Phi, psi and omega in degrees: 000133182284156182294331175294328175290328178293324172299321182291320182294323174297321181287329172295325175294311180302320179294329182291319182292316181277000186293125176293139182265096185287332180282354185272119174235154183280114178278173180300127177090345183272126185275164177299324177304307181302316179297319178296317182292325176290323175298312175302314179299315182296323181289325176297314178299317185289326178296313183295323171297327179289322179280332176292324185273011178074033179291333182266148178293167184288325179294323177292321174294323177292324174299315180302315181293322183295315178297323184294323181289333181286325183257147183256341182282356176291325189274353178285110186285154176208152179270355182277114179300315185296320181288325171297328175293318180291320182305313181293323176295318182292324178298314182292325173297317176300318179296317179296318183296315184288324174295322177287328178297313179299318179295323179291314175307317180290323182295318181292323183283327178216076178298138182286130182249100181290167178256093182289148182277338175225154179301335183277004184295144177288152178285163182295148179275147175300152183289344179276358178287126182261152178287167177301316180295318177301322179291322175301309178300319175297326177293317178296321180296309183301323179297310178300322183293316180293312182292325180256347183242353183231299185300322182296343186253011177276142181294153174309127178090358175265109182077189178261128182293154176299323180302337176265001180267315180195168177298317180305326179299327178293317176295329177290317180302323180282331181283330183287138180246119178265001186263002180240162180285153354284167182293154183302323178289328175290324176294316179299323178293312183299311181294320174301316184290324175300309181297324176295320180293319173304316183292356178286343173267127189299320181295337177264336184291325184301310177292329175298311190272333180290326179259334191228028180294311181306317179291321179291322176294318180299321182293316181293321184291322183288317180295328189262332188232358180290130183307137186289129172229129176305131182231163174082184186260013177093348179292171184291327184276344190244000180288163186282185185287149175276171179294321178297313178300322177292321177297318176298326178292324179293317180296319180297320181295310182295325175294317176301315178298331182273340182252353176267153177311122192294323177304321180292317175308307181301317184296321181286325174297323176293325178295313181293326180290325173064195182234178178301311176216116184245123178282156178290137176271009182090168182259163180276312182266357183162195182285135180250017175091359177067027181282149178272151180289125181289140178296142184295144179291163185297317182293335177280326178293317178301318184294312182297324177296316175299315183286328175297317178293328176294320179297320184292331184273356177286162173302132187063020177293322174305313182299317178300316182290319176302310178300321181295331182266324182273331178283150180173199182295337182266026182295136184097348174273196181290151180290142175268097187287334180293322183288326177301311181294323174300313179301320183297317178298318181296313183296318188288339179263129177292123182294156180290332182286349186286144185297314177209156181288329180297311179298321179298309186288328179297327180266334182275324186298314174302326178288332180289321175300325182292338177291344182276355193247022179280146183263327180300133192298310186288315179304314179299322179297310180292313179298321177300317183295313182298309185302314183297313184286330175298311183303314186288325177292321180292316179298326180283316186268320181235067186296329181294320180278324178298320179294327179278312190263343185245304183286327178299301176300327182297315184264005186303312176307316178300315179298322179297327180298328187255357186279115180281343187270351185291145180245105180247125182270335183279167179297316185262115177292321178229119187288164184296312183294333169297311177301312181303313179298314177303309181296323183290319180291323173297320177301315185293323180284316189273310189275311178296310179293318173052053175222082183295141177217163184298316180296316180299313181296324178290317177300323179289317176297331178296332181250010191292326184291319178290326179291324179285325178294325173295316180301316178300319176296316180294339174289342178276337191228171175269114182213138180286359176278344189292315182292313178296322174303312185299311185289328179287318178297314180298316181295319175301312181293322183289329187259002174277154172306148185301314181294326180287324178296314177299324178291321177298315178299325171295326177286319185293329182268004176090011183284350180242027181103199185295135179301314182073204179102332179229131180303162181288133182090003180232157183208159173274140176231155184296139178263169184290340183251021176090004181256221184210149176226153181262118182228166181292139180275145174286127180298141176247118183288328182279125179292324176300315177296319176298322175293316177307309184296321179297310185297311182295325175300314181295320182296316181304318180298316179297322179296318180297321178297317179293323174296323179292323175294327181295334176286340181271060185293323185274000181259165178265355186301314179303316180296315183291323175298320181293318177297324180296321181296316178296325175296317178298321181297320175294320181296322178301315181295323180290319177297322178302321183292312180293331181293328178291328182282333184255115180255120186267127180276117184254002182289332180272357187278149172286168179299317178298318175298316181297320177297312179304314182297315181288329176292320178298314181298315176295323175298316179300320175296319184295319180287329174294316178292328174294321176298313179292324178296315176296324179292321179294320179293321183291326178285324186267330188252351177278120183253015176245175183283115177285309181259103183261357177229154182299323177301324180290326184293321178294324175293326174297315181294323179299316181292328179293316179294317181295320178294323175297324175295316177299319175297324181296316181292333185266317188236359183074205188262005187273343180281122187296325179296316177293325179294318179294321176295316183288324179299313178295315183298311181290330178294315178296322183292317178296329180288322179293325182280343181236030178284192186270332180260152181283140175277143173259185183292324177302317179301309178301326180293320175289337178277354177300339177291346181273349183299307186292324177289326177296325178290321173300318181292317178299339182257335190246346180289137181291333186275129182290328181296313182293320174304311182300315182294322177296322180295316181296317179296317179301312179299317178300316183290314184294324177272008181054039176085001179289336179234133175209129179277161178291343175298326181295305175296329180291323174295325174294315179297332177286330187275330184296312178300328181290335182284338181246006181302318185278002181245349182267118184245347186244016183285133185295137185296315184292322178289323181289328176285337179273347180266092182259131179292147179280089184262149178285140182300329181291335181288341177291324180287319189267115183291348186264002177292148182297339178300337181283000180304333183300329181268339188248354187289332182283347176293129180266085176272137177292330184287331182230089186289093185278348178299318180299318181299318187291342176269000184278114175254090180251151179292127181301138176240147185221165180279147176305156184295139179216171190285348182273352179277134178301154180296326181294333187295332184290344186260002180285142181291154179277358186271148171290127192227169175275168183303330179299318180298313179299314182293319178297316183295317180295319183293315182295322179292319182291319183291332178286321188284319193272346178073019182286347183231145180308135179308321179298324178289320174292326174299313181296322177290327181292323178299319178292318181290342173292345176256008181293137175294340179287128190292315180293329181290314184293322184292314180292328173297314178302316176298321182290324177292324175299320178296318177305315180293318185290332181273358179072032176306138185294320180297321179295316179295325176293329183246042180293330174294322176292323177295323180297312182294323181293317177295318182294320179292327181282350174298328183272006182287146186279340179282132183297324180298327183280313187280337171291329172292321182292324176296320179293320180295319178294325183291319179291321179294322182294322176294325181285316179235069188300322185299311186275322193277321181295322178295323182291319178297319179294323175297321178295323185291318187277311187237347189074009178244156179206171182292137180080356181236146183293160181288126175216169183248119179281145175284161178301321182295320179295315177301319177298318177297318175295326177292326174300315178300313185296321179301309178297320178296321182293326174292328180281334176238072184299325183292327184274342192306308188289331181291332180255008175294145182293141180253140179279000000 
């Protein structure tokens, strides 16, 4: 008999046992349990008849007898039909496994070589390959074995009960008899051992583990680790498991966990571990009685925790845990971020079963960093989220271990770039792939994770110089590292304490000595993949060339730092750093003055002391040069707002006045640089106090820092005019504007034209020449009066960087209205204007008030200026035309239609000063000519159409403005309102 026929005969016997009894129906009053037992008994009888009648070949019967003689549990008689059925299935499975093993061994020793008809003929299949029908039969057999011989004997809470799986499981639970021999735990051991023996053959292991791995693991956990309890009645067949049997189950469990795909193992362990209270998810085939899943016992939860910890500590264990939780039926869909965060919390916490926290984090942290390096898009997103949250949680909760095992390896390439003690034999000290991976990992954890902590910020500040040097290198070349380096630097500066951030900026621009970051004799060079590598620098023999390279490199770093600050548009750090530099400049000037006074005697110094003294002086000179260079580059190269807040503008003025005070003590009032500084500072203070907006208490509180330098100027300046102005400014600030001398608005009016003199290019020559500022005769003699700023503001002095101030756009602030302000000042626009606007406003107001020009000529000029694109000019002209109408001017009465059209057109202007002036003009015009104007306004309000104008649709905003006009006119003419109300 051929071996293939014997395999077929064994599967035929298995098919007889698992054949459904279709003619058996549940009769009235007959339960599903009774039907099941009847079907099992009938299939057993049919198998026995088949074997007794010689239906099996002689070799098959011989194999069955051999297997029966080897095992002892086959001869244990039982009255339980389900266990008799399972025994026959297990016996046939053992026969099938041993038969296929013999066939496979023979095939491997002497494989049959067919004579193919063509070279493309397929090689012969191994004898253990099953057909589709045989695979289906085997699946049914395994289902019966697990359902009848394994699951009914699991303890409560171990695995998923049959009753919660299907309606058939409920019938099985009732059909199994646990009160007869052999005991349930013995039956469980027999079934588990047979399934493990069968699974040694790869062709049979696949269906066993893909469908029933969780049940086999649950059985092994119960057999090996369940607390021992004496069972049975003491007879040989009913006594509990021996020590050797429990030990063999432990070994089998650990072997099984080691050879199966780890994510599946971890997933099954999580299911076994269960939760505190798990609700039933419903049955598959019908109602399962609505039972709740029993809570896993304490010993099983502890065991699963230990096994999960062991899986996690294995190589690639972290990846296996992540895959087990994230992979599932929805693979390929959107990432489940809640699951990612949950996995991160699991990985970041050291399990209680671990031998020590140090050993746990030393093995897990490197695996966490490896999760950042996946290339698959979906996997990379999920793993990056897990790795980032895990790393940040570790840094927050266990900083001592995170610093050693996580942040150390993370920043290792950057530390190598600055390590002077390293001994590297190769040309490249740090490879391109190392730097690229380091920068990408730091970017993901810091910028993408965006959870700053003290430990993380300190570790990042330790390598900030190297990171900045790499950023400066990428600005020289096209590199994909430029953007991540820039984002990391901005993130570090933005999330550091303000004092720490300013200290870092001073360090990076060389104000605290050498920037460093790269070891001596090495430099960054372009990599082959668009990155960078650290390599040995080529020696430069010429000292001049070497000095040039050093100086140009330092200057380039300052340029890069200024450009980096320019990217921080929404922060206050650039302005505060600029003010810090100005304060340092003032301190340098004071130190210079003290240095002239203090002469150090070097004759009594030793050589070491003299060397130290000379090095300190050289370092001080270098830092002063770096300060001046940084200020110059910030003033010349910054195209963004340096001073973004009024408080920063006040700080800028304070630094200017303090520097002027230092200059007064050193050179007196004869230095032109100090005169310009003092002129600009006091002019800006007067402008702030005399602006268009009212100052509040916070503004005056911030200006309190101006009081000491102003007091010093009022006491020490040799010019009486400057002393008086400083005293008046100080008094105005100290009283919060309750007191103000006339010198303050006069100084402000002299300073405003100077601020825009360098920016006006379209001012009409005749108008400019006619607008002369009202200057005090004494100020012409004294070059330090703020009025002289017109001639000095354009000088670009390094000591007084005016470029930065000209870019400061701050809302104008003013003193509250008082009796000393001229009447014309209340009509000036609140908008920042060109010199033409200021001159036109003043000229119009003066010509109307003094009556030096005929009213008709003034009216004509106002009509023209009402169409001027300049907002303040147009607004003042509209106000002037309104006054003409209110006073009953003849020219205004004759041109009422022109005025109506002009006011209506200006209603649609976007500036509030313009359209409010137009509303006021229309209200006055309607009061003067109610018959014509009100009818026109009503038409505009309802449909946007009127006589003589084309049909058009007004916007809601314009109609609201027309309604405001009608409301004002109605209040002024209460008697006429009812007569002109709209009629339906």
